[in-house]
DORODO-881828 format. One line per 5 residues: their letters; for each residue y, z, x of N, C-alpha, C, O, CB. Coordinates in steps of 0.02 Angstrom, whole numbers, plus 50000, padded with zeros to 5 digits. Atoms other than C-alpha are relative to their C-alpha. Glycine has a CB too. Layout:
<sites>
A) Y,Z,X,Y,Z,X,Y,Z,X,Y,Z,X,Y,Z,X; ...
</sites>
This chain:
<sites>
MLVAM) 49940,50000,50041,50000,50000,50000,50063,50000,50043,50112,49965,50028,50000,50061,49954; 49942,49997,49955,50119,50042,50142,50012,49932,50032,50069,49911,50041,49989,50053,50054; 49993,50067,49969,50083,49873,50222,50031,49952,49951,50074,49911,49969,49930,49974,50024; 49972,50044,50052,50120,49785,50057,50074,50014,49990,50113,49968,49980,49961,50008,49934; 49931,49981,50010,50282,49882,50038,50044,49974,50058,50099,49949,50047,50007,50077,49994
MSKMR) 49963,50025,49943,50337,49838,50215,50008,49925,49997,50060,49898,50016,49964,50020,50065; 49997,50073,50007,50296,49656,50181,50055,49980,49951,50092,49932,49963,49932,49973,49978; 49948,50014,50050,50407,49659,50026,50069,50013,50029,50116,49975,50016,49989,50043,49938; 49935,49983,49970,50549,49742,50123,50022,49946,50049,50080,49927,50051,49997,50068,50035; 49983,50055,49954,50540,49607,50257,50020,49938,49961,50066,49902,49981,49941,49984,50046
AIADL) 49984,50058,50041,50542,49474,50121,50070,50008,49970,50108,49959,49967,49947,49990,49945; 49933,49988,50029,50696,49554,50041,50053,49991,50054,50106,49963,50041,50005,50071,49970; 49954,50009,49944,50780,49561,50212,50013,49926,50014,50069,49905,50027,49973,50034,50062; 49993,50072,49990,50746,49375,50232,50039,49969,49941,50079,49923,49951,49930,49966,50007; 49967,50027,50059,50807,49342,50055,50076,50007,50004,50112,49962,49984,49974,50035,49937
IRLQN) 49929,49988,49995,50977,49418,50089,50029,49980,50068,50087,49993,50083,50015,50073,49987; 49981,50025,49934,50983,49339,50264,50026,50057,50045,50076,50050,50079,50054,49946,49993; 49978,49941,49962,50995,49511,50345,50004,49985,50074,50046,50014,50109,49953,50058,49987; 50002,50015,49929,50954,49437,50515,50056,49953,50021,50066,49944,50081,49933,49970,50017; 49946,50046,49984,51100,49315,50505,50060,50015,49956,50061,49997,49897,49977,49927,49990
QSGTV) 49942,49978,50038,51267,49384,50451,50062,49955,50009,50118,49976,49996,50018,50070,50020; 49943,50046,49991,51374,49231,50492,50037,49990,49934,50099,49989,49933,49975,49932,50026; 49968,50010,50065,51406,49204,50307,50043,50059,49979,50096,50051,49950,49949,49987,49947; 49962,49940,50017,51463,49383,50284,50066,50002,50038,50118,50018,50010,49959,50064,50015; 49939,50001,49960,51587,49367,50427,50049,49947,49975,50109,49959,49972,49983,49987,50074
LLLMP) 49957,50054,50024,51653,49201,50360,50032,50019,49933,50088,49998,49919,49960,49935,49992; 49972,49975,50062,51679,49283,50190,50050,50056,50013,50102,50060,49980,49946,50025,49954; 49959,49941,49987,51755,49441,50264,50066,49983,50034,50117,50013,50017,49961,50048,50044; 49940,50013,49961,51881,49364,50384,50062,49986,49959,50113,50019,49970,49988,49943,50046; 49941,50011,50040,52001,49292,50254,50023,50063,49962,50082,50074,49951,49989,49944,49952
CLWSL) 49983,49937,50033,51992,49459,50161,50042,50044,50047,50092,50072,50027,49937,50038,49978; 49966,49957,49952,52046,49551,50318,50066,49969,50023,50115,50005,50034,49956,50014,50060; 49935,50031,49984,52180,49422,50364,50052,50022,49948,50107,50045,49965,49993,49922,50001; 49954,49986,50055,52259,49451,50194,50016,50075,49996,50074,50093,49985,49970,49976,49934; 49990,49928,50005,52234,49640,50193,50045,50026,50055,50091,50065,50043,49933,50036,50001
VLAAD) 49961,49978,49942,52305,49667,50367,50073,49977,49991,50120,50015,50005,49970,49973,50066; 49933,50027,50010,52454,49556,50327,50037,50037,49944,50096,50054,49951,49997,49924,49985; 49969,49964,50055,52487,49642,50161,50020,50070,50019,50068,50098,49992,49952,50002,49940; 49986,49932,49978,52485,49810,50251,50044,50003,50061,50052,50055,50092,49935,50036,50014; 49957,50004,49941,52601,49751,50390,49965,50026,50062,49996,50058,50105,50064,50039,49988
GHPPL) 50038,49984,49940,52464,49779,50517,49964,50067,49998,49929,50084,50046,50044,49999,50057; 50031,49934,50003,52406,49951,50459,49965,50011,49933,49988,50051,49893,50052,50055,50011; 50036,49993,50065,52280,49933,50316,49966,50067,49994,49941,50094,50043,49949,49944,49992; 50036,49938,50011,52207,50091,50239,49926,49990,50016,49896,49940,49997,50008,50025,49927; 50069,50005,49979,52035,50124,50311,49952,49995,49941,49901,49962,49944,49981,50059,50044
LLVAI) 50042,50003,50059,51963,50149,50138,49995,49929,49974,49940,49906,49956,50028,50046,49945; 50002,50069,50024,52013,49973,50085,49962,49955,50048,49926,49910,50027,50071,49974,49991; 50038,50039,49950,51946,49901,50248,49925,50009,49988,49887,49961,49986,50019,50021,50073; 50071,49985,50011,51779,49987,50216,49975,49968,49936,49919,49941,49934,49989,50077,49998; 50020,50030,50063,51774,49927,50036,49989,49926,50006,49940,49899,49980,50052,50014,49946
FVLGA) 50006,50073,49994,51802,49746,50082,49946,49980,50050,49915,49927,50042,50066,49970,50021; 50055,50014,49954,51681,49752,50229,49933,50006,49962,49891,49961,49966,50001,50048,50060; 50061,49991,50038,51544,49823,50117,49994,49950,49943,49940,49923,49930,49996,50070,49972; 50000,50049,50055,51594,49711,49973,49981,49931,50023,49945,49895,49988,50068,49998,49967; 50017,50067,49973,51582,49555,50082,49925,49996,50013,49893,49945,49998,50040,49987,50066
FLMRS) 50072,50000,49987,51407,49604,50137,49960,49995,49935,49913,49956,49929,49979,50063,50040; 50037,49998,50063,51350,49641,49959,50006,49934,49962,49956,49909,49937,50026,50057,49957; 49990,50061,50039,51426,49486,49878,49969,49939,50035,49942,49895,50001,50075,49988,49989; 50032,50054,49966,51367,49368,50013,49924,50005,49992,49891,49954,49981,50018,50000,50074; 50073,49991,50010,51192,49443,49999,49980,49979,49930,49930,49946,49919,49980,50073,50013
AGCVI) 50014,50019,50070,51199,49424,49810,50004,49924,49992,49964,49895,49955,50050,50034,49951; 49994,50072,50003,51256,49244,49832,49939,49965,50028,49915,49915,50000,50061,49978,50036; 50061,50028,49971,51108,49207,49945,49941,50005,49951,49902,49959,49943,49983,50036,50066; 50056,49988,50045,50988,49282,49818,50003,49954,49940,49954,49920,49925,50000,50073,49976; 49996,50042,50060,51052,49190,49665,49994,49927,50018,49968,49887,49978,50066,50013,49963
NDVID) 50009,50069,49977,51062,49029,49765,49926,49984,50008,49904,49930,49987,50037,49990,50067; 50072,50012,49991,50878,49047,49811,49962,49999,49934,49913,49962,49925,49971,50054,50046; 50033,49999,50066,50829,49089,49632,50009,49933,49965,49962,49905,49938,50029,50058,49956; 49985,50064,50035,50913,48933,49564,49971,49940,50039,49951,49891,50008,50076,49992,49992; 50022,50057,49959,50861,48821,49710,49928,50003,50022,49908,49964,50065,50043,49995,50060
HDIDR) 50067,49990,49971,50682,48879,49732,49958,49936,49998,49917,49925,50043,49963,50056,49962; 50037,50064,50002,50612,48710,49677,50024,49952,50053,49985,49918,50087,50007,49967,49931; 49972,50043,49948,50731,48615,49789,49980,50023,50070,49965,49982,50114,50077,49998,49994; 50015,49973,49935,50697,48731,49935,49929,49982,50023,49917,49978,50084,50008,50075,49999; 50068,50019,49981,50513,48683,49931,49998,49930,50031,49952,49914,50069,49953,50002,49938
EVDRT) 49998,50069,49977,50564,48504,49970,50040,49990,50064,50042,49936,50092,50028,49957,49947; 49957,50005,49940,50679,48543,50117,49968,50037,50058,49949,50096,50052,50071,50029,49986; 50034,49971,49941,50606,48575,50290,50031,50067,50021,49995,50114,50038,50002,49952,50058; 49965,49940,49975,50739,48705,50335,49990,50060,49955,49996,50117,49978,50073,49985,50007; 50000,49945,50047,50715,48809,50178,49932,50016,49967,49926,50065,49930,50050,49986,49947
RHRPL) 50064,49991,50036,50533,48794,50123,49963,50064,50019,49917,50084,49984,49955,49941,50014; 50032,49938,49980,50485,48953,50216,50038,50062,49976,50020,50118,49994,49992,50002,50075; 49964,49944,50029,50611,49062,50123,49954,50039,49953,49903,50012,49931,50064,49977,49964; 50047,49957,50039,50535,49206,50020,49979,49972,49934,49921,49981,49915,50032,50066,49988; 50019,50025,50065,50539,49119,49851,49956,49937,50004,49902,49937,49974,50062,49984,49959
PSGRL) 50045,50058,49997,50470,48946,49892,49934,50014,50036,49884,49980,50022,50035,49943,50033; 50063,49984,49964,50341,49024,50009,49956,50048,49960,49898,50059,49979,50016,50030,50068; 50039,49956,50043,50284,49145,49872,49998,50072,50022,49960,50111,49994,49931,49975,49995; 49999,49930,49978,50324,49306,49965,50035,50045,49949,50021,50105,49947,50033,50005,50067; 49967,49964,50054,50436,49359,49821,49999,49957,49937,50000,49896,49941,50073,50020,50019
SRNEA) 49994,50036,50063,50440,49312,49637,50072,49994,49980,50115,50029,50007,49959,50034,49944; 49931,50008,50025,50596,49254,49545,50023,50065,49967,50081,50083,49974,50005,49941,49951; 49981,49938,50033,50595,49415,49443,50018,50054,50052,50065,50092,50042,49944,50025,49955; 49984,49952,49947,50591,49520,49602,50068,49983,50031,50108,50028,50046,49944,50001,50054; 49936,50021,49972,50735,49419,49672,50058,50016,49953,50111,50038,49975,49999,49925,50015
LLVFT) 49948,49984,50049,50835,49441,49511,50014,50074,49998,50071,50095,49986,49979,49976,49931; 49990,49927,49996,50808,49629,49523,50042,50018,50061,50086,50060,50056,49932,50037,50002; 49960,49989,49939,50876,49626,49701,50073,49980,49986,50120,50016,50004,49972,49960,50060; 49933,50024,50017,51025,49524,49639,50038,50050,49957,50096,50066,49969,49996,49931,49965; 49969,49951,50046,51060,49648,49499,50020,50063,50037,50075,50090,50025,49952,50018,49943
CLICV) 49984,49939,49961,51054,49796,49619,50060,49988,50045,50104,50031,50050,49939,50021,50043; 49943,50016,49956,51174,49711,49740,50065,49997,49961,50116,50025,49982,49988,49933,50035; 49940,50005,50041,51298,49670,49602,50022,50068,49974,50082,50083,49970,49988,49952,49941; 49984,49933,50026,51288,49847,49532,50033,50043,50054,50082,50078,50041,49937,50035,49975; 49970,49961,49945,51324,49925,49702,50070,49973,50015,50117,50012,50026,49955,49996,50064
AASLL) 49934,50029,49988,51467,49802,49730,50049,50021,49945,50107,50036,49959,49995,49923,50002; 49957,49980,50056,51536,49845,49557,50023,50072,50007,50078,50089,49985,49964,49991,49935; 49981,49929,49992,51537,50030,49602,50060,50008,50046,50095,50058,50042,49941,50039,50027; 49942,49996,49955,51666,49993,49736,50066,49991,49963,50119,50011,49988,49994,49947,50055; 49940,50016,50038,51789,49939,49603,50037,50061,49974,50096,50057,49956,49982,49955,49943
IFLNR) 49967,49939,50025,51824,50117,49550,50057,50022,50046,50100,50061,50025,49949,50057,49993; 49947,49982,49952,51934,50132,49705,50058,49951,49998,50107,49961,50034,49972,50004,50070; 49950,50054,49999,52037,49976,49663,50039,49998,49934,50018,50026,49884,49966,49933,50012; 49957,50002,50059,52177,49937,49540,49973,49952,49947,49925,49915,49959,50071,49980,50021; 50026,50037,50057,52156,49853,49372,50001,49925,50010,49954,49890,49990,50040,50017,49938
LTLVL) 49997,50073,49989,52213,49679,49424,49944,49977,50047,49915,49924,50037,50069,49980,50029; 50055,50017,49955,52088,49679,49567,49934,50000,49963,49889,49960,49977,49998,50049,50060; 50060,49998,50042,51955,49726,49440,49991,49934,49962,49937,49906,49959,50003,50059,49951; 50002,50063,50036,51999,49572,49337,49981,49943,50047,49940,49900,50030,50068,49985,49966; 50014,50052,49950,51996,49463,49492,49927,50001,50022,49898,49949,50038,50045,50007,50060
SLVAV) 50070,49993,49978,51824,49531,49537,49953,49965,49951,49900,49940,49971,49982,50075,50007; 50041,50034,50050,51754,49461,49375,49997,49925,50015,49945,49893,50008,50027,50012,49928; 49998,50071,49980,51809,49288,49431,49955,49990,50061,49920,49939,50066,50074,49978,50016; 50043,50005,49940,51723,49321,49599,49927,49995,49982,49890,49955,50012,50012,50059,50045; 50071,50002,50021,51557,49355,49512,49984,49933,49968,49930,49906,49980,49985,50058,49951
ILVGL) 50010,50065,50031,51576,49196,49410,49993,49945,50054,49950,49902,50049,50058,49983,49952; 50003,50049,49946,51609,49096,49569,49934,50003,50038,49905,49952,50057,50058,50010,50048; 50064,49992,49965,51455,49169,49652,49944,49967,49959,49899,49936,49987,49984,50077,50012; 50051,50029,50043,51351,49115,49502,50006,49924,49994,49955,49889,49984,50004,50031,49933; 49989,50072,50008,51429,48941,49493,49979,49959,50060,49955,49903,50053,50072,49987,49985
YPFAK) 50011,50039,49939,51405,48889,49673,49931,49967,50004,49928,49908,50022,50010,50044,50060; 50065,50032,49994,51216,48858,49667,49992,49939,49954,49952,49894,49969,49947,50049,49985; 50005,50056,50046,51241,48738,49520,50045,49942,50022,50036,49885,50000,50019,50022,49930; 49950,50051,49983,51385,48644,49604,49969,49938,50031,49990,49883,50016,50051,50029,50049; 50031,50057,49966,51273,48534,49712,49965,49952,49951,49950,49895,49969,49951,50024,50052
RVVSM) 50033,50041,50051,51192,48469,49552,50050,49958,49960,50031,49909,49928,49959,50044,49954; 49952,50034,50045,51353,48413,49468,50062,49972,50037,50097,49931,50008,50023,50048,49947; 49942,50026,49963,51486,48380,49603,49977,49974,50068,49925,49994,50095,50054,50055,50009; 50017,50031,49935,51485,48278,49762,50021,50042,50059,49999,50029,50115,50032,49933,50005; 49977,49958,49945,51573,48412,49864,49996,50073,49981,50047,50105,49969,50073,49981,50020
PQAVL) 50008,49929,50017,51500,48584,49825,50032,50047,50051,50044,50106,50037,49927,50018,49993; 49967,49959,49948,51578,48646,49987,50069,50024,49978,50092,50077,50000,50008,49959,50064; 49935,49979,50026,51745,48653,49895,49992,50062,49955,50034,50106,49956,50033,49943,49960; 50013,49942,50042,51669,48775,49770,49986,50061,50043,50009,50117,50029,49940,49987,49952; 50012,49945,49953,51606,48881,49915,50066,50025,50029,50077,50085,50035,49953,49977,50058
GIAFG) 49936,49981,49972,51781,48879,49989,50042,50041,49950,50075,50089,49970,50039,49938,50021; 49964,49962,50051,51857,48939,49825,49971,50070,49994,50008,50119,49989,49996,49964,49932; 50032,49935,50005,51729,49079,49815,50017,50044,50059,50031,50103,50051,49924,49992,49996; 49985,49962,49940,51760,49133,49995,50075,50018,50003,50094,50072,50025,49980,49961,50063; 49927,49987,49998,51949,49117,49979,50023,50051,49950,50076,50082,49958,50037,49937,49989
WGAVM) 49980,49954,50053,51953,49223,49823,50005,50072,50027,50046,50111,50002,49949,49998,49942; 49996,49933,49971,51922,49378,49929,50069,50014,50031,50092,50071,50030,49946,50009,50054; 49933,49991,49972,52090,49349,50015,50051,50018,49946,50096,50058,49958,50023,49937,50036; 49957,49985,50057,52176,49352,49845,49988,50073,49978,50036,50110,49965,49988,49951,49942; 50018,49933,50022,52083,49511,49797,50025,50054,50047,50051,50105,50025,49926,50007,49992
SWVAL) 49979,49949,49951,52122,49605,49958,50075,50010,50000,50099,50066,50008,49975,49982,50070; 49927,49995,50004,52308,49565,49946,50020,50040,49938,50061,50086,49942,50032,49929,49999; 49983,49967,50064,52316,49620,49763,49977,50073,50002,50010,50116,49972,49968,49963,49940; 50025,49930,49997,52213,49777,49802,50051,50046,50034,50054,50105,50018,49933,50003,50039; 49951,49959,49965,52352,49837,49917,50069,49995,49968,50102,50046,49958,50004,49980,50072
RGTLG) 49931,50010,50025,52512,49761,49845,50006,50007,49924,50060,50023,49899,50025,49931,50021; 49997,49995,50073,52466,49763,49660,50022,49937,49966,50013,49931,49905,50045,50054,49980; 49980,50065,50027,52536,49587,49635,49981,49946,50049,49967,49959,50107,50077,49998,49985; 50019,50057,49958,52498,49414,49701,50062,49976,50038,50117,49974,50011,49971,49943,49957; 49946,50024,49959,52604,49347,49844,49985,49931,50029,49927,49911,50033,50015,50049,50056
LPAIL) 50009,50066,49971,52632,49175,49921,49955,49999,50062,49914,49954,50069,50067,49971,50018; 50045,50001,49941,52548,49223,50087,49926,50002,49980,49885,49969,50012,50016,50060,50044; 50069,49996,50022,52389,49267,49993,49976,49932,49973,49919,49912,49984,49992,50054,49946; 50018,50067,50027,52391,49098,49903,49989,49952,50058,49943,49912,50056,50056,49974,49953; 50007,50045,49942,52415,49008,50069,49936,50016,50039,49903,49970,50063,50061,50006,50046
IFLAT) 50063,49982,49967,52271,49106,50148,49942,49976,49959,49892,49952,49987,49995,50077,50012; 50052,50026,50044,52165,49061,49998,49990,49925,50012,49934,49902,50020,50019,50014,49926; 50004,50072,49989,52206,48876,50022,49972,49985,50069,49932,49939,50078,50068,49968,49991; 50025,50010,49932,52175,48890,50209,49925,50011,50003,49889,49975,50038,50035,50048,50049; 50071,49985,50000,52004,48965,50174,49960,49944,49966,49905,49927,49987,49987,50067,49965
VFWAI) 50034,50057,50033,51959,48824,50053,49993,49941,50049,49939,49912,50055,50040,49978,49938; 50003,50054,49950,52004,48695,50187,49949,50016,50055,49908,49974,50075,50070,49988,50031; 50045,49979,49945,51911,48794,50320,49928,49994,49980,49887,49966,50017,50016,50072,50020; 50070,50001,50024,51752,48813,50217,49975,49928,49991,49918,49913,50008,49993,50040,49933; 50021,50070,50007,51748,48628,50174,49982,49971,50069,49933,49934,50076,50056,49957,49967
GYDTI) 50013,50025,49933,51757,48591,50360,49936,50026,50031,49893,49987,50050,50057,50016,50044; 50059,49974,49966,51628,48709,50430,49936,49991,49960,49882,49984,49988,50010,50074,50016; 50062,50009,50040,51509,48691,50283,49979,49927,49996,49920,49913,49984,50010,50028,49930; 50019,50070,49993,51515,48502,50296,49958,49991,50063,49908,49955,50063,50062,49954,50001; 50039,50002,49938,51455,48523,50475,49933,50031,49989,49882,50004,50011,50037,50035,50058
YAMQD) 50063,49967,50016,51322,48645,50414,49954,49955,49960,49894,49952,49972,50012,50066,49962; 50039,50043,50044,51266,48521,50281,49970,49940,50035,49924,49907,50009,50043,49977,49942; 50028,50057,49961,51233,48389,50414,49927,50012,50020,49891,49965,50036,50042,49988,50063; 50070,49985,49985,51069,48480,50447,49953,49972,49946,49896,49956,49961,49991,50075,50006; 50043,50016,50057,51004,48430,50275,50015,49932,49969,49993,49919,49913,50008,50053,49948
QEDDR) 49977,50063,50030,51077,48256,50248,49943,49959,49971,49946,49936,49914,50038,49958,50051; 50055,50042,50023,50913,48164,50235,49964,50032,49940,49948,49997,49892,49949,49987,50057; 50033,49967,50056,50833,48295,50122,50044,49998,49938,50019,49987,49883,49983,50073,50019; 49954,50002,50057,50988,48303,50011,50002,49931,49968,50003,49925,49907,50071,50020,50021; 49999,50068,50025,50991,48114,49995,49935,49985,49961,49936,49954,49908,50008,49949,50058
RIGVG) 50064,50012,50031,50806,48109,49952,49993,50037,49933,49967,50010,49884,49944,50020,50047; 50006,49959,50060,50816,48250,49824,50052,49982,49948,50040,49988,49888,50006,50073,50016; 49947,50021,50047,50979,48188,49748,50051,50054,49985,50078,50055,49930,49969,49977,49936; 49950,49949,50010,51094,48338,49770,50063,49982,50039,50061,49945,50088,49974,50069,50021; 49936,50016,49971,51278,48331,49816,50012,50037,50065,49987,50093,50076,50054,50015,49953
SSALL) 49983,49969,49936,51347,48367,49989,50060,49962,50028,50062,49901,50025,49939,49998,50051; 49942,50034,49970,51512,48332,50074,49980,49959,50062,50012,49909,50078,50054,50052,50020; 50024,50039,49944,51415,48273,50226,49977,49931,49977,49987,49881,50013,49943,50037,50036; 50020,50065,50028,51341,48135,50117,50061,49963,49973,50067,49902,49981,49946,50010,49944; 49941,50030,50031,51505,48104,50026,50044,49966,50053,50066,49909,50043,50040,50052,49962
FGRFA) 49955,50027,49948,51606,48078,50186,49965,49949,50044,49996,49904,50072,50027,50057,50042; 50039,50048,49961,51466,47987,50276,50025,49993,50071,50036,50043,50105,50001,49933,49967; 49980,50011,49930,51520,47906,50440,50073,50019,50013,50095,50020,50070,49990,49927,50018; 49930,49978,49992,51700,47962,50408,50005,50077,49996,50059,50105,49989,50044,49968,49945; 50000,49926,50004,51648,48146,50406,50045,50031,50052,50080,50079,50038,49929,50027,50008
WFAIA) 49959,49972,49947,51733,48177,50572,50075,49999,49980,50112,50046,49995,49989,49960,50066; 49930,50007,50021,51899,48115,50498,50017,50049,49944,50070,50081,49944,50015,49928,49978; 49991,49952,50055,51880,48218,50339,50004,50071,50026,50045,50111,50004,49944,49993,49948; 50001,49933,49970,51839,48373,50442,50065,50013,50037,50094,50067,50033,49940,50009,50048; 49936,49992,49965,51992,48342,50550,50057,50014,49952,50101,50055,49966,50016,49938,50042
LVFSG) 49947,49990,50050,52101,48332,50394,49999,50071,49971,50051,50103,49965,49993,49949,49943; 50003,49934,50032,52038,48493,50315,50015,50055,50051,50047,50105,50035,49930,50013,49968; 49982,49950,49949,52049,48589,50479,50076,49999,50012,50106,50052,50024,49963,49985,50066; 49927,50005,49992,52228,48525,50497,50035,50034,49941,50086,50068,49950,50023,49926,50005; 49972,49966,50059,52263,48585,50319,49996,50075,50007,50042,50111,49988,49964,49978,49938
MIACL) 50008,49928,49989,52195,48756,50363,50054,50027,50048,50088,50076,50033,49929,50016,50028; 49951,49977,49950,52305,48772,50518,50071,49996,49972,50111,50041,49986,49994,49957,50065; 49933,50006,50030,52458,48710,50422,50014,50057,49954,50069,50086,49956,50006,49934,49963; 49991,49944,50046,52434,48841,50287,50012,50065,50037,50057,50104,50020,49940,50007,49953; 49994,49938,49962,52411,48980,50413,50065,50001,50040,50094,50054,50051,49939,50008,50046
AIVGF) 49937,50003,49963,52562,48920,50513,50058,50018,49954,50105,50052,49974,50011,49930,50031; 49947,49983,50049,52670,48931,50356,49999,50075,49986,50052,50106,49979,49990,49961,49933; 50005,49927,50009,52604,49108,50328,50035,50036,50058,50072,50084,50048,49925,50023,49994; 49969,49969,49941,52657,49152,50505,50075,49995,49998,50110,50042,50018,49975,49968,50063; 49927,50010,50005,52831,49080,50475,50029,50045,49946,50081,50077,49958,50016,49927,49984
LEQIG) 49973,49959,50055,52855,49169,50308,49999,50074,50016,50046,50110,49999,49960,49987,49938; 50008,49929,49986,52793,49336,50372,50026,50019,50069,50023,50078,50089,49927,50020,49994; 49972,49989,49934,52872,49317,50544,49950,50037,50046,49967,50087,50079,50066,50039,49995; 50052,49972,49956,52710,49355,50635,50016,49977,50071,50037,49920,50081,49928,49978,49978; 49978,50013,49932,52737,49363,50822,49958,49952,50042,49915,49916,50017,50002,50063,50035
YWYTV) 50025,50048,49950,52686,49268,50978,49924,49993,50001,49898,49937,50005,50024,50021,50068; 50072,50003,49992,52502,49314,50982,49967,49964,49942,49912,49936,49951,49973,50070,50005; 50026,50038,50056,52473,49238,50811,50003,49926,50015,49956,49889,50001,50039,50015,49936; 49993,50070,49980,52538,49072,50876,49947,49982,50051,49917,49928,50048,50069,49986,50028; 50051,50011,49949,52423,49087,51026,49932,49992,49967,49893,49948,49985,49998,50058,50052
ALVTV) 50066,50003,50035,52275,49119,50909,49993,49933,49964,49940,49902,49968,49994,50058,49948; 50005,50063,50037,52315,48967,50801,49992,49941,50047,49953,49895,50033,50063,49991,49957; 50007,50054,49951,52335,48854,50953,49929,50000,50027,49898,49947,50034,50051,50007,50058; 50068,49994,49972,52170,48919,51024,49948,49972,49952,49906,49931,49972,49983,50073,50015; 50051,50024,50048,52070,48888,50865,50010,49926,49985,49961,49891,49970,50003,50041,49935
SIVMA) 49989,50072,50010,52153,48718,50843,49966,49959,50054,49937,49907,50039,50075,49985,50000; 50033,50035,49946,52089,48665,51013,49924,50001,49990,49891,49949,49998,50018,50032,50068; 50073,49995,50012,51913,48729,50972,49980,49953,49944,49929,49918,49949,49980,50073,49983; 50017,50044,50056,51915,48638,50805,50004,49926,50020,49964,49886,49997,50047,50014,49942; 49995,50070,49977,51973,48477,50890,49937,49981,50039,49913,49925,50032,50063,49991,50044
VHVVI) 50062,50013,49964,51823,48490,51006,49942,49990,49951,49901,49945,49961,49984,50059,50049; 50053,50008,50051,51710,48512,50854,50004,49932,49967,49953,49900,49956,50007,50055,49946; 49992,50066,50031,51782,48355,50775,49975,49945,50047,49942,49898,50026,50075,49988,49982; 50023,50050,49951,51750,48257,50935,49923,49998,50002,49892,49945,50005,50028,50017,50071; 50073,49996,50000,51569,48318,50936,49970,49968,49939,49920,49932,49943,49977,50072,50005
VRRGL) 50025,50030,50063,51544,48270,50755,50006,49924,50003,49961,49888,49981,50039,50027,49938; 49991,50073,49995,51615,48096,50788,49949,49968,50047,49925,49913,50035,50071,49983,50024; 50049,50025,49952,51498,48075,50936,49930,49998,49969,49889,49956,49986,49999,50043,50063; 50066,49993,50030,51349,48127,50829,49968,50065,50024,49971,50081,50083,49955,49939,50017; 50030,49937,49982,51255,48291,50826,49934,50010,49964,49923,49983,49910,50048,50058,49984
NSDEA) 50064,49985,50032,51081,48356,50790,50005,50065,49960,50059,50096,49957,49944,50006,50054; 49999,49942,50043,51032,48499,50675,50018,50064,50037,50055,50105,50011,49932,50008,49966; 49986,49939,49961,51038,48632,50811,50074,50004,50017,50104,50057,50014,49958,50002,50064; 49928,50001,49983,51213,48578,50864,50042,50015,49938,50092,50050,49942,50020,49931,50031; 49963,49988,50062,51272,48578,50683,50000,50075,49982,50051,50103,49962,49970,49959,49942
FDIFR) 50004,49928,50015,51209,48756,50658,50040,50041,50050,50072,50090,50031,49926,50022,49999; 49962,49964,49949,51284,48815,50822,50075,49996,49988,50111,50046,49994,49983,49973,50069; 49928,50008,50015,51455,48744,50777,50018,50042,49938,50070,50075,49937,50018,49926,49989; 49987,49960,50061,51444,48823,50604,50007,50074,50018,50055,50106,49998,49942,49990,49948; 49998,49929,49982,51406,48994,50679,50061,50017,50042,50086,50073,50038,49937,50019,50037
SHTWI) 49942,49986,49957,51548,48978,50804,50063,50013,49960,50111,50042,49986,50011,49942,50048; 49940,49990,50041,51671,48980,50660,50010,50073,49981,50064,50092,49960,49995,49958,49937; 49990,49928,50009,51639,49166,50639,50051,50025,50052,50093,50067,50036,49933,50038,50007; 49955,49980,49947,51730,49186,50805,50070,49973,49990,50119,50004,50009,49974,49979,50067; 49934,50027,50017,51871,49073,50747,50034,50048,49952,50094,50062,49959,49994,49929,49968
GVVIL) 49972,49951,50047,51897,49195,50603,50022,50063,50035,50075,50091,50019,49950,50016,49946; 49983,49939,49963,51896,49343,50723,50063,49989,50042,50106,50033,50045,49940,50021,50045; 49942,50015,49958,52022,49260,50839,50064,50001,49958,50115,50028,49979,49992,49932,50036; 49942,50000,50045,52141,49231,50694,50018,50071,49979,50077,50089,49977,49987,49957,49938; 49987,49930,50018,52122,49412,50639,50033,50038,50057,50081,50075,50045,49935,50034,49980
IGIVL) 49970,49967,49942,52161,49474,50814,50072,49977,50009,50116,50017,50024,49959,49984,50065; 49932,50026,49995,52313,49360,50817,50047,50032,49949,50104,50047,49965,50000,49925,49991; 49958,49968,50051,52377,49435,50654,50014,50072,50020,50072,50094,50016,49965,49998,49931; 49991,49930,49981,52349,49614,50714,50050,50007,50057,50096,50048,50053,49932,50031,50020; 49955,49995,49942,52435,49587,50882,50069,49973,49983,50119,49998,50008,49970,49962,50060
GLK) 49935,50030,50018,52571,49479,50805,50043,50045,49957,50104,50036,49954,49989,49936,49965; 49962,49953,50043,52621,49618,50685,50021,50063,50037,50057,50104,50009,49958,50019,49940; 49981,49940,49962,52639,49749,50821,50073,49997,50023,50097,50044,50056,49955,50008,50061
</sites>
């Protein structure tokens, strides 16, 4: 019985991608950019803890519901066929129970937040539920992912200020652009499987012009963040951070134009966690 229980726990860990927290970091970074900026560089530790834990819980919940909805598709894709649901290590009902528990724990964090943030959180849950269906009905589901990830920046700003501000909207837009870029690169791993199965992907939509589309959305991200820096008068180190990540992104675009394999696509995707961290450091130092 103990062996069976340990096997289930390992399957649940795989289900929520416990071993790979890149997605959590990519969700968390815009939240912290917005929160630190709203707090003029000194965010309350309680709010930081809430959004760190909330990012982990909501990203985990997103992975679970995505796998529940995509379990048939995942059987047909080389990269995903060994996940807990398509491999039979967990049932859909067990996965739905995990999803419910994650959402309930995340909801408990809302008692520490204001009423407007509570309303915004309902939208966040809807976005988490919508994303897995997006690839079936739109050609660029990465935009839906970007909206879901960017929503955290709106929530963290409102959690501190109580009202919505232009910087939060710009960070939201920057996150949408950013997610379209890095998730298009991520989707390049599955292009052939996606084409065969018939699901939408920005990598398929952009095709051989993907490098140009990625360059455009990364430029949009940097432009939005530069306007935030101008409006909020963030100092020198923020500019250094934006220039640094712009150079890194330009290198990524060159690599995509040259052509890349699945391992390179995944490595570039994961490197964007550090891009988020560099921008956060730039905001913190720029506000000192």
